[in-house]
N, C-alpha and C positions, 0 to 999 in steps of 0.2 A: 162124264158127259157135261155136267154142269159147269165144271172148271174150264172146259174147252170153249162153251159158249160164252162164258163170262169173259174170258181173255180175248176172244175174237171180237166180241161186241164192244168191249172197251177200247180195243185197238182201232176199230172202225171209228169209234166216236173221237179218239184222239187225232186220227188222220183228218176227219172232217173239221174238227175244231182247229187244227193247225191251218187248213186251207181257208176257213172262215176268217181266222185271225190275220191271215195274210191279205186276203180280199178286203177286209174291212179297214185295217190299220196299216197295211203294207209292211207287216212285221215279218221279216225274214227269220228271226229267231223262233217265232211261233210256228211258221211253216216247217222249219228244219226239225224243231223238236217234236212237233206234232206227227210228222211223217216218220221220224226215227223211232219214237216210242211206239207209235202205232203199229209199225211194220214188225218191231221186236214182239209186241204182244200178239199179233196175228201169226208170226212164226212159231211162238211159244204154243199158242192154241193148236196149231197144226201139228206140232210136235207131240203135244198131249194126246191129240186124236190118234196119232200113230203109235202110241203107247211107250213113248220115250220119257224117261223121268226128267231129263234136262228141260223139256218143254214146259212143265209145270213150274219148275223152279225159276226158269227164265221170265215167265209170266208174272210170278209172285214178286220177284225182285223189281221188275220194271213198275208194276202197280204200286209197290211200297214207296218207290222213289217219287212217282207222280203224286201220290197222296201227300208226301212231305212237301213237295214243290207247291202244290195247289193249296194246302193248308197255310203256308207261309204267304202266298200271294193273297189268299183271302184275308189273312189277318192284316196285311198291308193295305189293300184296297178297300176292304169291307164292302165289296160289291159282289153279289152272288153270281153274276154271269161274267165270265165263264168259270172262275175259280171255284165257286160253291158247287156248281153242277158237276164239274169234273171231280171234286173231292168226294161228293156223295156217290157218284157213279163208280169211282175208284174204290171206295170202301165196299160197296155192294159186289163189285167184281172180285175183290180180294176175298171177301167172305165165301163167294162161290167157289174160288179157286181152293181155299183152305178146307171147305168141306170135302172136296175131292181127295186131299191128303189122307184125311182120317178114314 
């Protein structure tokens, strides 16, 4: 249950972040990556809720990729928003998902 909530919440945050990135800076890559990763996380969360093993692994893989991307972005920009927030949220979501595995 915790992994499902974590995946869906992080997915919604990624979608909202992508939309805000587009609205603020007209960044199409932010919109596309936010929507794509967010939708994958939500699909993974729904898959977890339905008891499929692929749902959890899909969510974990997407979260790990996003953590790496936002860590690199935070190191380059040294600005907490949005990279730092998404990094912290990603780590928290990943922990929630990994707790579900054990």
